[in-house]
C-alpha positions in Angstrom: -20.3 -4.4 -53.2 -19.9 -7.2 -50.7 -18.8 -6.2 -47.3 -15.4 -7.4 -46.1 -15.1 -9.9 -43.2 -13.9 -7.1 -40.9 -17.0 -5.0 -41.8 -19.3 -8.0 -41.3 -17.9 -9.0 -37.9 -19.7 -7.5 -34.8 -17.7 -5.1 -32.7 -15.6 -6.8 -29.9 -14.8 -5.5 -26.4 -11.1 -5.8 -27.5 -11.6 -3.2 -30.1 -11.5 -0.4 -27.5 -7.9 -1.1 -26.6 -5.1 0.9 -28.3 -2.6 -1.4 -29.9 0.3 1.0 -30.5 2.2 -0.1 -27.4 0.6 -3.4 -26.6 -1.3 -6.1 -28.5 -5.0 -6.2 -28.4 -6.2 -8.4 -25.5 -7.6 -11.9 -26.1 -11.4 -12.4 -25.5 -12.1 -15.0 -22.9 -15.1 -15.7 -20.7 -15.3 -14.1 -17.2 -14.5 -16.9 -14.7 -17.1 -18.0 -12.2 -17.1 -15.8 -9.1 -16.5 -17.3 -5.6 -19.4 -18.8 -3.8 -17.4 -18.6 -0.5 -15.1 -15.7 0.2 -12.8 -17.1 2.8 -10.3 -18.8 0.4 -9.8 -15.6 -1.6 -9.5 -13.1 1.3 -5.9 -11.8 1.3 -4.9 -8.8 -0.9 -6.7 -6.4 1.4 -5.0 -7.9 4.4 -1.6 -7.6 2.6 -2.4 -3.9 1.7 -3.3 -3.2 5.4 -0.2 -5.1 6.6 2.2 -3.3 4.4 0.5 0.0 5.0 0.7 -0.4 8.8 4.1 1.3 9.3 5.4 4.5 10.8 2.3 6.5 10.1 0.1 4.1 12.1 2.7 3.4 14.9 4.3 6.8 15.2 2.4 9.7 13.4 -1.2 9.2 14.5 -0.2 8.2 18.1 2.2 11.2 18.2 -0.7 13.5 17.2 -2.9 11.8 19.9 -0.2 12.4 22.5 -0.2 16.1 21.7 -3.9 17.0 21.1 -5.9 13.9 22.1 -8.2 12.0 19.8 -9.6 15.0 17.9 -7.8 14.1 14.6 -8.6 10.4 14.3 -11.5 11.3 11.9 -8.9 12.2 9.3 -7.8 8.5 9.1 -11.3 7.5 8.1 -11.4 10.2 5.4 -8.0 9.1 4.0 -8.9 5.4 4.1 -12.3 6.0 2.4 -10.5 7.8 -0.4 -8.0 5.0 -0.8 -10.8 2.5 -0.8 -12.2 4.0 -3.9 -8.7 4.3 -5.5 -8.0 0.6 -4.8 -11.3 -0.5 -6.2 -10.7 1.4 -9.4 -7.2 -0.2 -9.7 -8.9 -3.6 -9.1 -11.7 -2.8 -11.6 -9.3 -2.7 -14.5 -7.4 -5.8 -13.4 -10.6 -7.8 -12.6 -11.8 -7.0 -16.1 -8.6 -7.5 -18.1 -6.0 -9.5 -16.1 -3.7 -6.6 -16.9 -2.2 -4.3 -14.2 -3.3 -0.7 -14.1 0.2 0.3 -15.2 -0.2 -1.8 -18.3 -3.5 0.0 -19.0 -1.8 3.4 -18.5 1.0 2.4 -20.9 -1.5 1.6 -23.7 -1.8 5.4 -24.0 1.8 6.2 -23.4 4.4 3.5 -23.3 6.5 5.0 -20.5 3.8 5.6 -17.9 4.7 2.3 -16.1 8.4 3.2 -16.1 7.6 6.7 -14.6 5.7 5.2 -11.7 8.3 2.4 -11.2 11.1 5.0 -10.9 9.0 7.2 -8.6 8.4 4.2 -6.4 12.2 3.6 -6.2 12.8 7.2 -5.3 10.2 7.0 -2.5 11.8 3.9 -1.1 15.6 4.4 -1.5 15.9 5.1 2.2 15.3 1.8 4.1 13.5 3.6 6.9 11.2 0.8 7.9 14.1 -1.7 8.2 16.2 0.7 10.3 13.1 1.5 12.5 12.5 -2.2 13.1 16.2 -2.6 13.9 16.1 0.3 16.3 13.2 -1.2 18.2 15.1 -4.5 18.4 18.1 -2.7 20.0 15.9 -1.3 22.7 15.4 -4.8 23.9 18.8 -6.5 23.0 21.3 -3.7 22.7 23.8 -3.7 19.9 24.3 -1.5 16.8 21.1 -0.7 14.9 22.8 -0.4 11.5 24.1 -4.0 11.6 20.7 -5.3 12.7 19.1 -3.3 9.8 21.6 -4.8 7.3 20.7 -8.3 8.6 16.9 -7.5 8.2 17.5 -6.4 4.6 19.3 -9.6 3.8 16.5 -11.7 5.3 14.0 -9.8 3.2 16.0 -10.6 0.1 16.1 -14.3 0.9 12.4 -14.5 1.8 11.3 -12.8 -1.5 13.6 -14.7 -3.8 13.4 -18.2 -2.3 9.6 -18.5 -1.6 8.1 -20.8 -4.2 5.2 -18.4 -4.8 6.2 -14.9 -3.7 2.6 -13.6 -3.0 1.9 -16.6 -0.7 4.9 -15.8 1.4 4.0 -12.1 1.5 0.4 -12.8 2.4 1.4 -15.2 5.3 3.8 -12.6 6.7 1.2 -9.8 6.6 -1.5 -12.0 8.1 0.8 -12.9 10.9 1.6 -9.2 11.4 -2.1 -8.3 11.5 -2.8 -11.1 14.0 0.1 -9.9 16.3 -1.2 -6.3 16.2 -4.7 -7.4 17.0 -3.4 -9.5 19.9 -1.5 -6.5 21.2 -4.7 -4.4 21.1 -6.7 -7.1 22.9 -4.1 -7.2 25.7 -3.9 -3.4 25.8 -7.6 -3.0 26.0 -7.6 -5.0 29.3 -4.3 -3.9 30.9 -3.1 -0.6 29.5 -6.0 1.6 28.4 -7.7 3.1 31.5 -11.3 4.0 32.0 -10.6 7.7 31.5 -9.2 7.0 28.1 -12.1 4.8 27.1 -14.4 7.7 28.2 -12.5 10.0 25.9 -13.2 7.9 22.8 -16.2 10.0 21.7 -13.8 12.8 21.1 -13.1 11.2 17.7 -16.6 12.4 16.6 -17.7 15.0 19.1 -14.5 17.1 19.1 -13.3 16.5 15.6 -11.1 19.3 14.4 -7.9 20.2 12.5 -5.4 21.1 15.2 -2.9 22.8 12.9 -1.7 25.3 15.4 -0.2 22.6 17.7 0.9 20.1 15.1 1.5 22.0 11.8 -0.7 22.1 8.7 1.6 20.1 6.5 1.9 17.2 9.0 -1.9 17.0 9.4 -2.6 17.1 5.7 0.0 14.4 5.1 -1.5 12.2 7.8 -5.0 12.7 6.3 -4.0 11.9 2.8 -1.6 9.1 3.4 -3.4 7.0 6.1 -3.0 3.3 5.2 -1.2 2.7 1.9 0.0 5.3 -0.6 2.0 5.8 -3.7 3.1 2.6 -5.5 1.5 0.4 -2.8 -2.0 1.1 -4.1 -1.0 0.4 -7.7 0.4 -3.1 -6.8 -3.1 -4.1 -5.8 -3.3 -5.1 -9.5 -0.5 -7.6 -9.1 -1.6 -9.0 -5.8 -5.2 -9.7 -6.9 -3.9 -11.2 -10.1 -1.6 -13.5 -8.2 -4.5 -14.5 -6.0 -6.6 -15.4 -9.0 -9.3 -12.8 -9.0 -11.6 -12.7 -12.0 -9.6 -12.4 -15.4 -6.4 -12.6 -13.4 -7.0 -16.4 -13.4 -5.6 -16.5 -16.9 -2.2 -15.0 -15.8 0.4 -17.2 -14.1 1.7 -16.1 -10.7 5.1 -14.6 -10.0 7.3 -17.3 -8.5 10.9 -17.8 -7.3 13.4 -18.4 -10.1 15.1 -20.8 -7.7 12.3 -22.8 -6.1 9.3 -22.0 -8.3 8.0 -23.9 -11.3 5.9 -21.6 -13.4 7.1 -18.6 -15.4 5.1 -15.4 -15.1 4.0 -14.3 -18.6 3.6 -10.9 -20.1 0.6 -9.2 -18.3 -1.2 -8.0 -21.4 -4.0 -10.1 -22.7 -7.7 -10.6 -21.7 -11.1 -9.0 -21.9 -14.6 -10.4 -21.8 -17.6 -9.7 -24.0 -20.4 -8.0 -22.1 -22.9 -10.9 -22.4 -25.6 -11.5 -19.9 -23.7 -14.4 -18.3 -20.3 -12.6 -18.2 -21.9 -9.5 -16.7 -23.6 -11.6 -14.0 -20.3 -13.2 -13.2 -18.7 -9.7 -13.2 -21.2 -8.5 -10.6 -20.2 -11.4 -8.3 -16.5 -10.6 -8.6 -17.1 -6.8 -8.1 -19.2 -7.4 -5.0 -16.5 -9.7 -3.6 -13.7 -7.1 -4.3 -15.6 -4.4 -2.6 -16.3 -6.5 0.5 -12.7 -7.8 0.6 -11.3 -4.3 0.6 -13.8 -2.9 3.1 -13.5 -5.6 5.8 -9.7 -6.0 5.5 -7.8 -2.9 4.3 -10.2 -0.2 5.5 -11.4 -1.9 8.8 -8.0 -3.3 9.9 -6.2 0.0 9.2 -8.7 2.2 10.9 -8.9 -0.1 13.9 -5.1 0.0 14.1 -4.9 3.8 13.9 -7.7 4.1 16.5 -6.1 1.8 19.0 -2.6 3.0 18.6 -3.9 6.6 19.1 -5.9 5.5 22.1 -2.9 3.7 23.6 -0.7 6.8 23.2 -3.4 9.0 24.6 -3.8 6.7 27.6 -0.1 6.6 28.4 1.9 9.7 27.2 -0.7 12.4 26.5 0.7 15.7 27.8 4.2 14.4 28.2 6.6 17.2 27.2 9.5 16.7 24.8 8.0 13.9 22.7 9.3 13.7 19.1 7.5 12.6 16.0 9.9 9.7 15.2 11.0 6.2 16.2 12.1 7.5 19.6 8.4 8.1 20.3 7.8 4.3 20.3 10.6 4.0 22.9 9.1 6.6 25.1 5.6 5.1 24.8 7.0 1.6 25.5 8.7 2.8 28.7 5.5 4.5 29.8 3.6 1.3 29.2 6.2 -0.7 31.2 5.7 1.6 34.1 1.9 1.4 34.0 1.4 -2.3 33.2 4.7 -4.1 33.8 8.0 -4.7 31.9 6.4 -7.7 30.1 4.0 -5.3 28.2 6.8 -2.9 27.3 8.6 -5.8 25.6 5.4 -7.1 23.9 4.8 -3.6 22.6 8.3 -3.3 21.1 8.3 -6.9 19.7 5.0 -6.3 17.9 6.3 -2.9 16.7 9.6 -4.4 15.4 7.8 -7.2 13.6 5.3 -4.8 12.1 7.9 -2.6 10.7 9.9 -5.6 9.4 6.7 -6.9 7.6 6.2 -3.4 6.2 9.7 -3.4 4.9 9.1 -6.8 3.3 6.1 -5.5 1.5 7.7 -2.3 0.4 10.7 -4.2 -1.2 8.2 -6.6 -2.8 5.9 -4.0 -4.3 8.7 -1.8 -5.5 10.4 -4.7 -7.3 7.2 -6.2 -8.5 6.0 -3.0 -10.2 9.4 -2.5 -11.9 9.6 -6.2 -13.0 6.1 -6.0 -14.5 6.8 -2.8 -16.3 10.1 -4.1 -17.8 8.6 -7.4 -18.8 5.5 -5.8 -20.3 6.8 -2.8 -22.2 10.6 -3.3 -22.8 11.8 -6.9 -22.5 8.9 -9.3 -23.4 11.2 -12.2 -23.8 12.8 -11.8 -20.4 12.0 -14.1 -17.4 9.9 -11.9 -15.1 10.8 -14.0 -12.1 14.5 -13.4 -12.6 13.9 -9.7 -13.2 12.0 -9.5 -10.0 14.7 -11.3 -8.0 17.4 -9.1 -9.4 15.4 -5.9 -8.6 14.8 -7.2 -5.0 18.5 -7.7 -4.4 19.3 -4.4 -6.1 17.0 -2.6 -3.7 18.5 -4.5 -0.8 22.0 -3.6 -1.9 21.1 0.1 -2.2 19.7 0.0 1.3 22.8 -1.7 2.7 25.0 0.9 1.0 22.9 3.8 2.4 23.2 2.3 5.9 26.9 1.4 5.7 27.7 4.9 4.4 26.4 6.2 7.7 23.5 8.3 6.3 21.2 9.2 9.1 17.9 9.6 7.3 19.2 12.2 4.9 16.7 15.1 4.5 16.6 14.9 0.7 15.5 11.3 0.7 12.9 12.0 3.4 11.5 14.9 1.3 11.3 12.6 -1.7 9.6 9.9 0.2 7.0 12.4 1.7 6.2 14.1 -1.6 6.6 11.4 -4.3 3.8 9.1 -3.0 1.2 11.9 -3.0 2.3 13.1 -6.4 1.9 9.6 -7.8 -1.6 9.3 -6.4 -2.5 12.7 -7.9 -1.4 11.6 -11.3 -2.7 8.0 -11.4 -6.1 8.9 -10.0 -6.7 10.8 -13.3 -5.3 8.0 -15.4 -7.6 5.5 -13.6 -10.6 7.5 -14.7 -9.2 7.5 -18.3 -8.7 3.7 -18.6 -11.8 2.7 -16.7 -14.0 5.0 -18.9 -12.4 4.4 -22.2 -11.2 0.8 -22.3 -13.7 -1.3 -20.4 -17.1 -2.5 -21.7 -19.8 0.1 -21.3 -21.8 -1.6 -18.5 -18.8 -1.8 -16.1 -17.2 1.6 -16.6 -16.7 4.0 -13.7 -19.5 6.4 -13.3 -21.6 8.2 -10.7 -20.5 8.5 -7.1 -17.3 6.5 -7.7 -16.3 9.0 -10.4 -16.9 11.9 -8.0 -14.7 10.2 -5.4 -11.8 9.8 -7.9 -12.1 13.5 -8.7 -12.0 14.2 -5.0 -8.8 12.0 -4.9 -7.2 14.2 -7.5 -8.0 17.3 -5.5 -7.0 15.8 -2.1 -3.6 14.4 -3.2 -2.8 17.4 -5.4 -3.3 19.7 -2.4 -1.5 17.4 0.0 1.5 17.1 -2.3 1.8 20.8 -2.9 1.4 21.6 0.8 4.0 19.0 1.9 6.5 20.0 -0.8 6.2 23.7 0.1 6.6 23.0 3.8 9.7 20.8 3.2 11.3 23.1 0.8 10.8 26.0 3.2 12.6 23.9 5.9 15.5 23.1 3.6 16.0 26.7 2.7 15.9 27.7 6.3 12.6 29.5 6.2 10.9 27.7 9.1 
């Protein structure tokens, strides 16, 4: 009996993809990798810029002010873990042009919606905008709530009027990183004394877990969530696709519905056959992705944590009555003003305010971007993703304004959600990344070996961190300590 055409056709890389929830991807050649890296550097900088928020400017410096530099090692461990998470998120998108959320939803349609909702819960309280506003009032006076509302409106305008959203976000985060590095360069000369520089080896020689002074839950949270966290890691898929990495070149970028020209299409669609030429090109893209993440996200974030900790240690170490909150930056700024001069106090607060503004810009972007991609891909394929994104941006801005106008002062429930949800998301999607990167991708590029071990470590780390943080916060709510 003659074989049918389907039986005669050789197996395709697209055959590995379940088609119950999304169509089978199209087979296209892997684009040529970059010969020069400079033009494509960006998503790692954006990840670092968005991630440099209260943890880097408040939490780690606060820990340094209490116990010295003995806990900075934890930032490296947390960043190393997130490096491998980000690369597994990028692996799937580099190979398919799809987001990791789309890959998850091939197995269960609603995975993307689950993570989008969790991202919203984590970011309902506009803490970074209000923190930026508070720093501004240290310099100008005025009511922080009104300044925060103004910041939210500016964020909405920037994200919905920029012709290409990613380009505007990248420029803002690069400016932020440049400002932070300038602050450190000035601080290294004028603010950090010889004794503090001499204490730098403590990072390695006296590394420990000072839970008796700081509290175990705070330390575990700082270790696990250094840098990015939660939905921000997942949005690496969207950012590298908009930047045109590998198979992402086949997917149009997200643009403004007002000033943009192209329409972002559904994000399901592409895979390459594992031919010798395609695999050679893949190796070029994979090498670039690793280098880009390492020299931008990991290096920039670790240097920032190291210097902010060193700056705090140099100025306010041993000062009684310091709090782990935005008022810590006020106290540190005043101490810097007394040591160096009033000009440095204001420079410190200006850079801090802009850094927190840029973090808020990135948070609103990635929360809305994830949700728009999920809605477009899984539920409303005929919708305009650019308009969905714009509506979600202004919806999140409006929620933030209502929360501020209602007079909520960082309600405890929202803070608990923000602290726990991000870790819970990473615990879940670390396992899902192993699934899609072992089952869907061509055999030669699947996750294996040491990287697989690191993803299992990620599951253990974030599962433990989430459980400890949740237990600690619930105990506090119930009045148990």
